[in-house]
N, C-alpha and C positions, 0 to 999 in steps of 0.2 A: 350298336356294338357294346357289349357289356364287359366291364373289367371287374369282376366280383371281388370285393373285399370291403368289410365294414370298418368304421373308424376305430373300434376297439381292437380289431386285428392290426390295423396300422400302428396304433400306439403300443402294441405289444411286440412289435418287430424289433429285432436286434438293432441297436444303435451304436454309432461311433466306430464301427469296424470298416476297414478299408476293403473295397470291392475291386474287381478287375478294373484296370485302367487308372488306379490311384485315387478314385473318388470314394466318398464315405456314405455308409448307410446311416440315415437319420442322425446327423451330427449333433443335434440339440437334445438328444435323449438324456445325457448326463445332467444337462442344465435343468431339465424337467424333474429329474430325480432329486436335484438340489433345491427344488421349490419354485422354479420358474414356470409360468404357465406355458402350455404347448402353443407353438405358433400354428397358424392355419395350414392345412394341407395345401401343397402347391398343385393347382389344377392345371393339367396339361391336356390340351385338345389334340386328339390324334386324327390325322388325315392320311388316308392311303391314296397315293397319287399315281395314276396310270392304270389302265385296264388291259393293255395289250398292244400288239402291233409288231413291227419288225424286230424290235428288241423289247423284252428278252427273246420272244419267239411268237410266231403267229398264233399258235394254239395255246398261248399262256392263259391260265385260269386264275385270275386274280382273286376272286372270292374264295376259291379252294386254298390258295396260298395263305390268305389271311386267316382263315379258319383253322388250318392245320399247323401253321408255323408262327405267324406274328401275334395273333390274339392270345394264344397260350403263353407266348414268351413275354408279352407285355404284362400279363397278369403276374408273372414271376418277378419282373422288374419292379412292379408296384409293391409287391411284398418285400422284396430285398431292400429297396430304398426306404420304405416305411414312412415317408412323409410327402409322397406324391399321390395324386388321384387322377387317373386317366379318364377322360370323358370323350364323347364323340365317337370316332371310329368310322367316319364316312369314307366310302370309296368313290373317287371321282376320276374322270378322264384327265389327262395331263394337258390342261387347257387354261389359259389365263381367265377367261370369262367365268368358267366353273369355279375357279379359285375365288374370284371376286364374289360370286354368289354365296360362297361359304361364310364370308365375313360376318353378316348379321347373325348367323347361327352361332359362330364362335363367340361373338359379343354377348349374345343372350345366355350362353353357358357360363359367363363370368370366368372364363379360362384366364390363367396368368401367363401361359406360354403355349407354344404350338410345337408338336412333334409331327414331322412329315416323314412317312415311310414311303420312299421313292421306289415304285415298282416297275414303271415302264417309260419308254422313250418320250421326250418332250424338248422344250427349249429353255427351261429354267425360269421362265417368266412367272409361273405360279409361286416359286420361291420368293421372288421380290414382292409379289402381292401379299403373301402371308407376313413377311417381314414389315411391310408397310402398315400393318395393323397396329404397330406400336408394341407388339409383344415379342419377346425373344423367341427365336425359331431354331430348332434343332432338326437336322435332316439325316436320316439314315439311308444310304444307297448301297445296296449290295452289287457286286460286279454283274455286268450285262443288263443292268436296268436301264441303260441309256447313257447319253453323253452330257447330261445336264450338269454333272459335277464340275465341268470345266469353267462354268460361269460363276461359281460361288466366290472365288477370290475377287472377281471383278465387282460383284455385288458388295462384298465386304469393303472394298476400297471406296465404294460410293457411300459408305457409312451405314449400310443396312446391318442390323444386329442379328446375324444368323451364322450358324456353324454347320459343317457337314462332316459326317463320318462315312468314308467310302471304304468298305471292308466287308469281307465274308463273315467276319466274327460278330455274332449277334451281341456279344458282351459290349460292343461299342455303343449299343443302344443305352445300356445302363450308364455308361460314361456321359453321353450326350444329355440324357435326361437329368442326371445329377448336376451337370453344369448349368442347365436351364434354371435350377433353383436359385442360383447365385443372385442374378438381378432382381428376382422376385423377393428374396429374403432381404436384400439390401433396402428395398423400398419399405419393408415392414420394420426396419430396425430403428432403435433410438439409442443415442450415445449420450451419456452423462459426462459433462466436462466440469470438473471441480477446480475453481479458480476465480479470480476476479475478472471482470469484463476486460477483454483485450488480451487475456493471457494465452489464448490458443497459439500453439507453435506449429510451424510447418510452412509449406509453400503458400503464397498469397491467396490462391483460390481456395485452399483448404481452410483458411481462416474466415472465409465468407460462408456462414452457415446456410444462407439462402442458396448459394451455388452448390454446396454439398448436397442439399436436399434435391435440387433440380437436376444435377448431373449424375449423381451416383445413388441417391435414394434416401440415405439415413437422415433422421431428424436429430440435431444436436441441441441438448438441453443444458443450460448453464446453471450450476449450483455454486453460490459463493462460499468462500471459506467460513464465514460466520454461520451461514446456514448449515454447512456440513458439520461444524463443531457442535451445533445443537443436536443434530442427529446422533453424533458420536456420544454425547452426554446421555442420550436416551437409552443407550445399549446397556443391558444388564451385565455387570462385570462378571457375574458367575457364568454367563453364557460365553463371554470372552475367555475366561479361565478354562472352561471345558474345551473350547476350540483350540486353545494353545496347547493343552495337554494332549488331546487326542490326535491332532493333525501335525503338530510340530515337535513338541518336546519329547514325546514318547517315540517318535519315528526318526529323529535326527541322528545322523551318524556321530555328530559331535556338536556341542554348543560351545562356541569359542569365546566371543565377547559379550553378547547381549545378556542382560539379567532377565529373570523370569518376568519382572515388572514390565520391561521393554517389550518382551514377546507378547504378553497379555495386552498391552497398549495397542500393538500392531493388529492383534486379532480383533480388538474392539473396533479398530478402523475398518477391518475387512467386513465385520458384521454391519457397520454403518454404510459401507459401500453397497453391500447386498440389500440393505433396507431401502436406500434411495433408488437403487436400480429397480427393485420390485415395485416401489410406489409409482414409478414412471413407466414401467413395462419396458425397461432398457435391457439390451443385450451386451452393451459395452460401457466401460467407464475409463476415462483418462484424467489424470490429476496433475496439476501444476505442482509437482512434489519438490522440486529444487527451487526454494525461495518463494514459493507461492502459498504454502500452508504452514501453520504453527507446528513444527516438528516436535517441540517440547510437549505439546498437548496430544497430538495425534500419533506421533511416531512416524516412521516411513510406511508407505502403503505397499512395500514390496511383498510381504507375505500374502496380503490380500490379492494382489495382482496374480501371484502364482496360483493361489487357490481358485480364482475365477478361471484362469486358463486351463487348469486341470479339470474343471467342471464343464468345459465346452463353452465358455464365454470369453469375453475379451476384457482384460485389464492392461492398460497401456501407460507407460511412464511419460512424464514431463509434458503433459498436455499436447502430445504429438498426434495431431489429427491425421496426417498422411499415413503414419504407421498403424493407427487404429483402424483406418479403412482397409489397409492391406491385410491386417489380421482377420478382420471380418470376412473378407472375400475368401481367404484360404480356409477359414473355419467352415463357411457354408459349402464350399466346394469339396474340400478334402478332409474335413473333420479334424484338423490339426491345429494345435496351439503354436503361436509364434514366439520366438525369443528375440526381443528387441535388443540390438547390440550396438556398441561403439566399436566399429571395425578398426583394425590396425594392419598395416601391410608389412610383411616380412619378405622382401624381394629375394634375399639369399636362399630362403627356404621355399620360394615360390608359393607363399601361403598368405592367407588372411586370418588374423586372430580376431575372434569375436568375443567380446566381453561386456558384461553388465552386472549390476548387483541384484538382479532378479531374473528368474527363468522359470518356465514350467517344470514340474517334476515328472510330468507325463508327456514327454515329447512326441510319442507316437499316438497321442490322443487319449481321451478320457477312459477308454476301456483297457488301456495298457497299465503295466506296473509302474510304480514311482521309481524314479532314479534315486540313487543315494544322494543325500544332501547334508550339509552342515549349516547351522545357524550362525551368522556372522553379523558384525556391525556394517553399516553402510560405509564404503571405503572412502567416499569423498570427504567425510568429516569424522569417521569412526564413532558415529552415534547410531542409536536405534537398532533395528533388527532387519537383516536382509538375508539373502540366500547364496550359498555356494553349492551349485548343483554339479554333480560329477557325471560326465558323459563318457568315462573311460570304456565302459562295456560296449559302446557303440562305435569304436574305431573302425573305419572302413565304410561308415554310413555315408551315402550320398545325401547332400543337403542342397537346398535352394534358398537363397536370400533375395528379398524383393522390397520394393517400395513404390507406392503410388506417388506421383508427382503432378501437381497442377491440376488434379482431377481429370487429366486426359492422357496420362502416360504411366506405364509401370515399368520400372527398372528391374531386371532379373539377372541373376548370376548363379552358377552352380559350383559345387566343390565337393570335397570328401574329407571327413573327419579323420585326421591323422595323429592328433596328439591332444592331450589335455594339459594346459600349462602347469608346470610345477618348477619353473626355472627362476621365478622371482616373485616376491610378495608385493607386487605393484599392480595398480589398476583395479578395475572392477572385480568383484568376488567370483562370479561364474565366468569361466574362460574355456574356449575350445579353439583349436587350431585346424584350419581347413586348407587342404592343398587345392590350388586352382590351376586353370589352364595356363594363365599368363599373368602373374602378379604385377609385372612391370606395365603391362597394358592397362590393368585396372588402375594402377597408380596414375598413369598418364591421362586416363579418361574418366576419372572418378566423378560420378554424378551425371555422366552421359550428356552433359551440356544443358540439362533441364532443371538443375537445382541451383538455388541462389547461394550467396556467400555466407548466410547465417549458419553458424557452426553446427548447431544441432540438426538443422534441416539437411545440411550437406552430409552430415555424419551418419545418422541413424539408418540402419537396415533391419529387416526382420528375417530371422533364419528359421527355416522349417525343415524337418526331416523329409527326405525323398527328393527325387528329381522330378520337378513339376513343370518344366519349361513348355512342353507341348500343350498340356492342359491350361497353362497360364495364357498361351496364345489364343486358345479357344475362348477361355473365360473373358479375356480382354475384348474379343470381338463382340461378345454378348453385352459387355458393359460399356462399349464405346470408347475403349482405351487403345492407345498405341503401345507396342511392346519394344523396349530397347534392351538388347543384350549388353549389359554394362561391361565396359572394357573392349567392346567390338563395334558398337553402334552409337552414333551421337545424334541428339536432337537439338532443339533450340529453346533457350530460356525465354519465357514471355517477357516482353519489353517492360511490363509493369513491375518485374521482380529483379531487374538487373542491378539495383542498388539496395535490395532488402537485406 
């Protein structure tokens, strides 16, 4: 079965735009345009499962349905997503032995993931066979294809990494395939951590880089502050001045505290971050920015983080590995940047205030317009250059905030933007108020029982535009994570972290 489209056509596809189901087309396109090399196409092996029988009907013609319906549609999916390549296309009877016979062929194809188009009645054992290959599996099952769908939640509870879309809507195929990219991309990812050895912040598991690699995929590369200062010194000041003028000074709504010198210093740090990321082939960077780097020399990295987020990459504060991983997963699945926040609860308003001194200016993704912003000092010490991003135009926007914990759980909550703070000049520069279902329940159950007492780890969340809870559940199954709705569900803190 052929899914015609060459690599040039792939790389010319529209990127960063949200498709049906809240997933993104080619989320890394903006990064490529900013100078990052393209990541490999995600190879997805297609298996058509079921040739007929009582369901859908005795006279069912599977080859005809594939030729007239599914193969053309998958060619469109391939083009829309822009960073996947379908291979295979075998039609087999819905039988475990035949699924097992497919595994060597799938292995030979070097496929990263498997898409099963469920056509006819069986017992779901082939689903388990394909998931047992070690590849993430997505299943599309239209109504009347059989009753195999019933067994998928049971297989998921056994730890098999598969998801199923049971729907008559073919657009669900786009969503499933887009989510299959996430575990594949995570394994291809490198994260730069700038700081001294032992500076990583977060849950205990996230500070063990071997565990991060084994459980979620990314490789963490440590760069010490002296090494980073040398890279900073190598940056041409004229390039930093150009960056400062074109990206920040000329586009700011207002420049309140920072001098031009401070802004240029921060832009030099951005260019140094970009240089070290490109040297290592990294898609994310996190910096021990509070107390871990020489601010007098480097300034704060806030402008650089925002710039990276706007370009479809990840820049994360405070060496927070859990939040960095969260941002990467949402980037690969939904093409969205994350706003790391210090949340505050306002029970009288049934609200959570999200605040930090840095935020993306393109909260809807790299293809969107920049939000208005002012250049400010960092509020903790009134030094350097940071950002006040104004989200006033997005009142009423649904948002999701999330955080990976212990490499095995993701906390998730939703809300609605109802206000941008202007009642007091306190706290971090960028602030937004979100109405929630039950602020008192969030207060009482903050952390879902899975976060340690360490202040930053218990505090930080990452806010994204849109309601992504259903997709997060599917993404979590593919990544081997449990989902906890914060404020509603509780988990258990690993014994090793009870006193961290």
